[in-house]
py3Dmol code that shows the C-alpha trace and the ligand (Angstrom):
import py3Dmol

protein = """\
ATOM      1  CA  MET A   1       5.100   5.337   1.797  1.00  0.00           C
ATOM      2  CA  LYS A   2       3.480   4.597   5.155  1.00  0.00           C
ATOM      3  CA  LEU A   3       1.363   7.527   6.269  1.00  0.00           C
ATOM      4  CA  VAL A   4      -1.099   8.477   8.966  1.00  0.00           C
ATOM      5  CA  PHE A   5      -3.632  11.242   8.202  1.00  0.00           C
ATOM      6  CA  LEU A   6      -4.377  13.182  11.356  1.00  0.00           C
ATOM      7  CA  GLY A   7      -6.796  16.063  11.866  1.00  0.00           C
ATOM      8  CA  PRO A   8     -10.232  17.108  13.045  1.00  0.00           C
ATOM      9  CA  PRO A   9     -13.409  15.662  11.540  1.00  0.00           C
ATOM     10  CA  GLY A  10     -14.185  17.306   8.215  1.00  0.00           C
ATOM     11  CA  ALA A  11     -10.620  18.518   7.628  1.00  0.00           C
ATOM     12  CA  GLY A  12     -10.581  16.747   4.242  1.00  0.00           C
ATOM     13  CA  LYS A  13      -8.548  13.657   5.211  1.00  0.00           C
ATOM     14  CA  GLY A  14     -10.766  11.255   3.290  1.00  0.00           C
ATOM     15  CA  THR A  15     -10.929  13.510   0.227  1.00  0.00           C
ATOM     16  CA  LEU A  16      -7.129  13.862   0.002  1.00  0.00           C
ATOM     17  CA  ALA A  17      -6.594  10.179   0.815  1.00  0.00           C
ATOM     18  CA  VAL A  18      -8.595   9.181  -2.282  1.00  0.00           C
ATOM     19  CA  LEU A  19      -6.394  11.396  -4.515  1.00  0.00           C
ATOM     20  CA  VAL A  20      -3.137  10.230  -2.921  1.00  0.00           C
ATOM     21  CA  ALA A  21      -4.065   6.536  -2.958  1.00  0.00           C
ATOM     22  CA  GLU A  22      -4.715   6.699  -6.687  1.00  0.00           C
ATOM     23  CA  ALA A  23      -1.659   8.802  -7.597  1.00  0.00           C
ATOM     24  CA  TYR A  24       0.799   6.914  -5.378  1.00  0.00           C
ATOM     25  CA  ASN A  25      -0.819   3.494  -5.830  1.00  0.00           C
ATOM     26  CA  ILE A  26      -1.144   2.659  -2.146  1.00  0.00           C
ATOM     27  CA  PRO A  27      -4.275   1.527  -0.267  1.00  0.00           C
ATOM     28  CA  HIS A  28      -6.488   4.028   1.563  1.00  0.00           C
ATOM     29  CA  ILE A  29      -7.441   2.497   4.894  1.00  0.00           C
ATOM     30  CA  SER A  30     -10.191   4.458   6.639  1.00  0.00           C
ATOM     31  CA  THR A  31     -11.349   3.056   9.977  1.00  0.00           C
ATOM     32  CA  GLY A  32     -14.485   5.218   9.754  1.00  0.00           C
ATOM     33  CA  GLU A  33     -15.305   3.711   6.341  1.00  0.00           C
ATOM     34  CA  ILE A  34     -14.688   0.153   7.607  1.00  0.00           C
ATOM     35  CA  PHE A  35     -17.119   0.822  10.463  1.00  0.00           C
ATOM     36  CA  ARG A  36     -19.710   2.436   8.157  1.00  0.00           C
ATOM     37  CA  THR A  37     -19.577  -0.558   5.774  1.00  0.00           C
ATOM     38  CA  ALA A  38     -20.079  -2.910   8.728  1.00  0.00           C
ATOM     39  CA  ILE A  39     -23.089  -0.838   9.835  1.00  0.00           C
ATOM     40  CA  ARG A  40     -24.574  -0.848   6.321  1.00  0.00           C
ATOM     41  CA  GLU A  41     -24.129  -4.612   6.062  1.00  0.00           C
ATOM     42  CA  LYS A  42     -25.466  -5.138   9.599  1.00  0.00           C
ATOM     43  CA  THR A  43     -22.518  -7.346  10.611  1.00  0.00           C
ATOM     44  CA  PRO A  44     -21.925  -8.097  14.340  1.00  0.00           C
ATOM     45  CA  LEU A  45     -19.249  -5.359  14.328  1.00  0.00           C
ATOM     46  CA  GLY A  46     -21.674  -2.911  12.693  1.00  0.00           C
ATOM     47  CA  LEU A  47     -24.419  -3.620  15.223  1.00  0.00           C
ATOM     48  CA  LYS A  48     -21.936  -3.133  18.073  1.00  0.00           C
ATOM     49  CA  VAL A  49     -20.575   0.243  16.888  1.00  0.00           C
ATOM     50  CA  GLN A  50     -23.562   1.968  15.252  1.00  0.00           C
ATOM     51  CA  ALA A  51     -24.891   3.896  18.270  1.00  0.00           C
ATOM     52  CA  ILE A  52     -21.364   4.970  19.288  1.00  0.00           C
ATOM     53  CA  ILE A  53     -20.553   6.367  15.838  1.00  0.00           C
ATOM     54  CA  ASP A  54     -23.928   8.059  15.331  1.00  0.00           C
ATOM     55  CA  ALA A  55     -23.393   9.909  18.620  1.00  0.00           C
ATOM     56  CA  GLY A  56     -19.917  11.096  17.566  1.00  0.00           C
ATOM     57  CA  GLN A  57     -18.075   9.052  20.207  1.00  0.00           C
ATOM     58  CA  LEU A  58     -15.013   6.855  19.630  1.00  0.00           C
ATOM     59  CA  VAL A  59     -15.174   3.088  19.223  1.00  0.00           C
ATOM     60  CA  SER A  60     -13.069   1.284  21.857  1.00  0.00           C
ATOM     61  CA  ASP A  61      -9.316   1.033  21.357  1.00  0.00           C
ATOM     62  CA  ASP A  62      -9.421  -2.794  21.578  1.00  0.00           C
ATOM     63  CA  ILE A  63     -11.863  -3.190  18.698  1.00  0.00           C
ATOM     64  CA  THR A  64     -10.176  -0.569  16.522  1.00  0.00           C
ATOM     65  CA  ILE A  65      -6.597  -1.745  17.063  1.00  0.00           C
ATOM     66  CA  GLU A  66      -7.503  -5.354  16.238  1.00  0.00           C
ATOM     67  CA  LEU A  67      -9.261  -4.251  13.065  1.00  0.00           C
ATOM     68  CA  VAL A  68      -6.263  -2.212  11.863  1.00  0.00           C
ATOM     69  CA  LYS A  69      -3.818  -4.973  12.755  1.00  0.00           C
ATOM     70  CA  GLU A  70      -5.778  -7.400  10.557  1.00  0.00           C
ATOM     71  CA  ARG A  71      -6.024  -4.887   7.710  1.00  0.00           C
ATOM     72  CA  LEU A  72      -2.304  -4.034   7.749  1.00  0.00           C
ATOM     73  CA  ALA A  73      -1.441  -7.740   7.605  1.00  0.00           C
ATOM     74  CA  LYS A  74      -2.947  -7.961   4.088  1.00  0.00           C
ATOM     75  CA  SER A  75      -0.453  -8.106   1.243  1.00  0.00           C
ATOM     76  CA  ASP A  76      -1.473  -4.810  -0.431  1.00  0.00           C
ATOM     77  CA  ALA A  77      -0.383  -2.867   2.675  1.00  0.00           C
ATOM     78  CA  LYS A  78       3.192  -4.133   2.523  1.00  0.00           C
ATOM     79  CA  LYS A  79       4.280  -1.532  -0.045  1.00  0.00           C
ATOM     80  CA  GLY A  80       2.697   1.346   1.878  1.00  0.00           C
ATOM     81  CA  PHE A  81      -0.672   2.753   2.976  1.00  0.00           C
ATOM     82  CA  ILE A  82      -2.611   5.774   4.136  1.00  0.00           C
ATOM     83  CA  LEU A  83      -4.213   5.280   7.522  1.00  0.00           C
ATOM     84  CA  ASP A  84      -7.121   7.767   7.560  1.00  0.00           C
ATOM     85  CA  GLY A  85      -8.642   8.277  11.015  1.00  0.00           C
ATOM     86  CA  PHE A  86      -6.304   5.924  12.873  1.00  0.00           C
ATOM     87  CA  PRO A  87      -4.699   6.340  15.361  1.00  0.00           C
ATOM     88  CA  ARG A  88      -7.063   8.602  17.267  1.00  0.00           C
ATOM     89  CA  THR A  89      -5.845   8.037  20.832  1.00  0.00           C
ATOM     90  CA  ILE A  90      -2.403   7.674  22.429  1.00  0.00           C
ATOM     91  CA  PRO A  91      -2.962   3.923  23.136  1.00  0.00           C
ATOM     92  CA  GLN A  92      -3.818   3.446  19.427  1.00  0.00           C
ATOM     93  CA  ALA A  93      -0.635   5.300  18.389  1.00  0.00           C
ATOM     94  CA  GLU A  94       1.454   3.163  20.747  1.00  0.00           C
ATOM     95  CA  ALA A  95      -0.150  -0.004  19.387  1.00  0.00           C
ATOM     96  CA  LEU A  96       0.507   1.116  15.794  1.00  0.00           C
ATOM     97  CA  ALA A  97       4.187   1.719  16.592  1.00  0.00           C
ATOM     98  CA  GLU A  98       4.434  -1.930  17.627  1.00  0.00           C
ATOM     99  CA  ILE A  99       2.880  -3.104  14.355  1.00  0.00           C
ATOM    100  CA  VAL A 100       4.724  -0.908  11.845  1.00  0.00           C
ATOM    101  CA  ASN A 101       7.151   2.002  11.571  1.00  0.00           C
ATOM    102  CA  ILE A 102       5.306   4.833   9.783  1.00  0.00           C
ATOM    103  CA  ASP A 103       7.153   7.435   7.685  1.00  0.00           C
ATOM    104  CA  SER A 104       5.041  10.423   8.677  1.00  0.00           C
ATOM    105  CA  ALA A 105       1.860  11.650  10.346  1.00  0.00           C
ATOM    106  CA  VAL A 106       0.293  14.316   8.127  1.00  0.00           C
ATOM    107  CA  ASN A 107      -1.493  16.880  10.271  1.00  0.00           C
ATOM    108  CA  PHE A 108      -4.439  18.624   8.560  1.00  0.00           C
ATOM    109  CA  ASP A 109      -4.471  22.145   9.944  1.00  0.00           C
ATOM    110  CA  ILE A 110      -7.894  23.855   9.768  1.00  0.00           C
ATOM    111  CA  ASP A 111     -10.125  25.963  12.016  1.00  0.00           C
ATOM    112  CA  ASP A 112     -13.414  24.838  13.564  1.00  0.00           C
ATOM    113  CA  GLU A 113     -15.581  27.275  11.595  1.00  0.00           C
ATOM    114  CA  LEU A 114     -14.528  25.739   8.267  1.00  0.00           C
ATOM    115  CA  VAL A 115     -14.876  22.219   9.688  1.00  0.00           C
ATOM    116  CA  VAL A 116     -18.514  22.899  10.580  1.00  0.00           C
ATOM    117  CA  LYS A 117     -19.163  24.324   7.074  1.00  0.00           C
ATOM    118  CA  ARG A 118     -17.585  21.274   5.441  1.00  0.00           C
ATOM    119  CA  LEU A 119     -19.407  18.714   7.583  1.00  0.00           C
ATOM    120  CA  SER A 120     -22.818  20.341   7.481  1.00  0.00           C
ATOM    121  CA  GLY A 121     -22.672  20.496   3.656  1.00  0.00           C
ATOM    122  CA  ARG A 122     -21.257  16.997   3.123  1.00  0.00           C
ATOM    123  CA  ARG A 123     -23.312  14.463   1.196  1.00  0.00           C
ATOM    124  CA  VAL A 124     -22.267  10.844   0.640  1.00  0.00           C
ATOM    125  CA  CYS A 125     -23.364   8.218  -1.833  1.00  0.00           C
ATOM    126  CA  LYS A 126     -25.359   5.557  -0.017  1.00  0.00           C
ATOM    127  CA  THR A 127     -23.964   2.854  -2.334  1.00  0.00           C
ATOM    128  CA  CYS A 128     -20.329   3.643  -3.147  1.00  0.00           C
ATOM    129  CA  SER A 129     -19.520   6.179  -0.355  1.00  0.00           C
ATOM    130  CA  GLN A 130     -18.166   8.808  -2.780  1.00  0.00           C
ATOM    131  CA  ASN A 131     -18.311  12.127  -0.943  1.00  0.00           C
ATOM    132  CA  TYR A 132     -19.592  15.528  -2.117  1.00  0.00           C
ATOM    133  CA  HIS A 133     -20.244  18.969  -0.711  1.00  0.00           C
ATOM    134  CA  VAL A 134     -23.324  20.988  -1.601  1.00  0.00           C
ATOM    135  CA  ASP A 135     -21.222  24.130  -2.238  1.00  0.00           C
ATOM    136  CA  PHE A 136     -17.552  23.084  -2.524  1.00  0.00           C
ATOM    137  CA  MET A 137     -17.864  19.801  -4.473  1.00  0.00           C
ATOM    138  CA  PRO A 138     -21.417  19.518  -5.789  1.00  0.00           C
ATOM    139  CA  PRO A 139     -22.539  16.499  -7.828  1.00  0.00           C
ATOM    140  CA  LYS A 140     -23.476  17.049 -11.503  1.00  0.00           C
ATOM    141  CA  VAL A 141     -27.117  16.159 -10.767  1.00  0.00           C
ATOM    142  CA  GLU A 142     -28.420  17.341  -7.397  1.00  0.00           C
ATOM    143  CA  GLY A 143     -28.833  14.486  -4.899  1.00  0.00           C
ATOM    144  CA  LYS A 144     -27.324  11.828  -7.202  1.00  0.00           C
ATOM    145  CA  CYS A 145     -23.856  10.256  -7.239  1.00  0.00           C
ATOM    146  CA  ASP A 146     -21.752  11.100 -10.341  1.00  0.00           C
ATOM    147  CA  LYS A 147     -20.094   7.683 -10.194  1.00  0.00           C
ATOM    148  CA  CYS A 148     -22.995   5.247  -9.713  1.00  0.00           C
ATOM    149  CA  GLY A 149     -26.187   7.337  -9.856  1.00  0.00           C
ATOM    150  CA  SER A 150     -27.391   6.309  -6.372  1.00  0.00           C
ATOM    151  CA  ASP A 151     -28.969   8.746  -3.906  1.00  0.00           C
ATOM    152  CA  LEU A 152     -26.775  10.995  -1.792  1.00  0.00           C
ATOM    153  CA  ILE A 153     -27.469  11.005   1.943  1.00  0.00           C
ATOM    154  CA  ILE A 154     -26.386  12.934   5.041  1.00  0.00           C
ATOM    155  CA  ARG A 155     -24.202  10.948   7.451  1.00  0.00           C
ATOM    156  CA  GLU A 156     -25.927  10.476  10.827  1.00  0.00           C
ATOM    157  CA  ASP A 157     -22.828  11.902  12.571  1.00  0.00           C
ATOM    158  CA  ASP A 158     -22.922  15.042  10.381  1.00  0.00           C
ATOM    159  CA  LYS A 159     -25.928  16.349  12.315  1.00  0.00           C
ATOM    160  CA  ILE A 160     -24.954  19.407  14.342  1.00  0.00           C
ATOM    161  CA  GLU A 161     -25.070  17.769  17.826  1.00  0.00           C
ATOM    162  CA  ALA A 162     -22.787  14.953  16.657  1.00  0.00           C
ATOM    163  CA  ILE A 163     -20.403  17.411  14.931  1.00  0.00           C
ATOM    164  CA  THR A 164     -20.053  19.334  18.214  1.00  0.00           C
ATOM    165  CA  LYS A 165     -19.391  16.090  20.090  1.00  0.00           C
ATOM    166  CA  ARG A 166     -16.825  14.905  17.513  1.00  0.00           C
ATOM    167  CA  LEU A 167     -14.896  18.176  17.758  1.00  0.00           C
ATOM    168  CA  GLU A 168     -14.893  17.887  21.564  1.00  0.00           C
ATOM    169  CA  VAL A 169     -13.668  14.272  21.375  1.00  0.00           C
ATOM    170  CA  TYR A 170     -11.012  15.309  18.833  1.00  0.00           C
ATOM    171  CA  ARG A 171      -9.616  18.045  21.122  1.00  0.00           C
ATOM    172  CA  LYS A 172      -9.499  15.754  24.143  1.00  0.00           C
ATOM    173  CA  GLN A 173      -8.372  12.434  22.691  1.00  0.00           C
ATOM    174  CA  THR A 174      -6.825  12.936  19.259  1.00  0.00           C
ATOM    175  CA  GLU A 175      -5.132  16.352  19.291  1.00  0.00           C
ATOM    176  CA  PRO A 176      -2.473  15.112  21.775  1.00  0.00           C
ATOM    177  CA  LEU A 177      -1.193  12.902  18.924  1.00  0.00           C
ATOM    178  CA  ILE A 178       0.245  16.027  17.272  1.00  0.00           C
ATOM    179  CA  GLY A 179       2.743  16.300  20.141  1.00  0.00           C
ATOM    180  CA  PHE A 180       3.276  12.528  20.154  1.00  0.00           C
ATOM    181  CA  TYR A 181       4.426  12.520  16.513  1.00  0.00           C
ATOM    182  CA  ARG A 182       6.233  15.875  16.708  1.00  0.00           C
ATOM    183  CA  GLU A 183       8.445  14.519  19.501  1.00  0.00           C
ATOM    184  CA  LYS A 184       9.353  11.615  17.250  1.00  0.00           C
ATOM    185  CA  ASN A 185      10.150  13.982  14.340  1.00  0.00           C
ATOM    186  CA  LYS A 186       7.370  12.379  12.305  1.00  0.00           C
ATOM    187  CA  LEU A 187       4.902  15.257  12.019  1.00  0.00           C
ATOM    188  CA  THR A 188       4.216  17.015   8.690  1.00  0.00           C
ATOM    189  CA  ASP A 189       1.787  19.964   8.828  1.00  0.00           C
ATOM    190  CA  VAL A 190      -0.461  20.695   5.850  1.00  0.00           C
ATOM    191  CA  ASP A 191      -2.739  23.722   5.499  1.00  0.00           C
ATOM    192  CA  ALA A 192      -6.090  22.001   4.881  1.00  0.00           C
ATOM    193  CA  SER A 193      -8.147  25.157   4.313  1.00  0.00           C
ATOM    194  CA  PRO A 194      -7.650  25.747   0.546  1.00  0.00           C
ATOM    195  CA  SER A 195      -9.394  23.771  -2.221  1.00  0.00           C
ATOM    196  CA  SER A 196      -8.719  20.027  -2.434  1.00  0.00           C
ATOM    197  CA  GLY A 197      -6.621  20.553  -5.602  1.00  0.00           C
ATOM    198  CA  THR A 198      -4.357  23.032  -3.786  1.00  0.00           C
ATOM    199  CA  VAL A 199      -4.055  20.744  -0.742  1.00  0.00           C
ATOM    200  CA  PHE A 200      -3.078  17.899  -3.080  1.00  0.00           C
ATOM    201  CA  GLU A 201      -0.391  20.074  -4.742  1.00  0.00           C
ATOM    202  CA  SER A 202       1.065  20.935  -1.321  1.00  0.00           C
ATOM    203  CA  PHE A 203       1.076  17.244  -0.450  1.00  0.00           C
ATOM    204  CA  GLN A 204       2.917  16.339  -3.670  1.00  0.00           C
ATOM    205  CA  LYS A 205       5.618  18.899  -2.882  1.00  0.00           C
ATOM    206  CA  LEU A 206       6.052  17.535   0.622  1.00  0.00           C
ATOM    207  CA  PHE A 207       6.039  13.903  -0.527  1.00  0.00           C
ATOM    208  CA  PRO A 208       7.494  13.755  -4.050  1.00  0.00           C
ATOM    209  CA  GLN A 209       6.941  10.480  -5.891  1.00  0.00           C
ATOM    210  CA  THR A 210      10.134   8.490  -6.379  1.00  0.00           C
TER     211      THR A 210
END
"""
ligand_1 = """\
57
AP5
P -14.177 9.005 10.272
O -14.892 8.521 9.092
O -12.693 8.809 10.361
O -14.581 10.499 10.506
P -13.724 11.796 10.809
O -12.322 11.679 11.256
O -14.617 12.511 11.740
O -13.493 12.340 9.436
P -14.541 12.732 8.420
O -14.830 11.587 7.504
O -15.746 13.366 9.062
O -13.805 13.925 7.706
P -12.597 13.990 6.695
O -11.465 14.708 7.339
O -12.304 12.675 6.077
O -13.237 14.988 5.660
P -13.810 14.713 4.173
O -12.683 14.476 3.249
O -14.926 13.734 4.201
O -14.767 8.339 11.595
C -16.167 8.285 11.848
C -16.393 7.684 13.211
O -15.890 6.337 13.265
C -15.707 8.386 14.401
O -16.431 9.499 14.872
C -15.631 7.246 15.412
O -16.857 7.037 16.045
C -15.318 6.037 14.532
N -13.872 5.827 14.380
C -13.164 5.930 13.218
N -11.860 5.707 13.448
C -11.736 5.464 14.776
C -10.635 5.198 15.614
N -9.393 5.165 15.139
N -10.855 4.992 16.935
C -12.110 5.037 17.437
N -13.205 5.302 16.693
C -13.028 5.531 15.377
O -14.375 16.168 3.854
C -15.479 16.732 4.558
C -16.340 17.558 3.587
O -15.589 18.668 3.108
C -16.802 16.791 2.333
O -18.086 17.231 2.020
C -15.800 17.207 1.246
O -16.411 17.172 -0.018
C -15.434 18.624 1.680
N -14.030 18.935 1.429
C -12.952 18.133 1.670
N -11.807 18.761 1.374
C -12.178 20.012 0.931
C -11.446 21.146 0.500
N -10.095 21.136 0.471
N -12.132 22.265 0.145
C -13.483 22.283 0.210
N -14.235 21.235 0.614
C -13.593 20.124 0.983
"""
view = py3Dmol.view(width=600, height=400)
view.addModel(protein, "pdb")
view.setStyle({"model": 0}, {"cartoon": {"style": "trace"}})
view.addModel(ligand_1, "xyz")
view.setStyle({"model": 1}, {"stick": {}})
view.zoomTo()
view.show()
């Protein structure tokens, strides 16, 4: 199964992608996570993109397309994948179509008010990147990761000014992809507002395992 997860920041793409990747045994490829790892490790890529990401802007198409091309060339992506957060612009979608024929773009439908609630309450593990929410998915011990025990932190781009910017960028640059994939009969809408378990059940009905 070759899928793109499309939707505003905080819609729950990353959370569902983790569940689907495990259940369907396909890799979860998150461009945001690749960039955040590069920033954490202070690689040349990380140093180049840090200020852009912290401000809620998009990294250039050239850099992002090259990165995804390299990742999709790895052997584990041959059987299928979830692309989480890519494509995000029409040029990225056109470039992806030249690399691989996806089965579907899953569109996470959610309103802005809930997005802001989800992003402002998100906490992430500074070591293993596991994500939590202070109200909706709290850790067992406050401020500590259930998986590895490290401290939970707030993502720089989850501060309110960056959230506002990311939503603005989403409307302008990424939302047009809904029409792009609908025209190609590749769009699958999912109601992303219920709990993650309910969203996962809806996904399983739409994409039954063979
Ligand atoms: P990226 O990491 O892709 O960020 P995003 O798209 O803004 O997505 P998020 O990670 O914020 O949200 P999500 O939908 O995954 O929600 P999550 O599951 O975490 O990109 C970051 C940055 O990198 C971009 O801004 C850009 O600068 C750059 N970048 C990345 N890709 C790029 C590209 N292709 N081109 C150019 N630049 C690019 O959930 C959010 C919260 O809600 C969590 O706390 C979670 O616990 C909670 N939650 C999730 N689901 C539910 C639920 N169903 N019910 C209740 N709570 C829930």
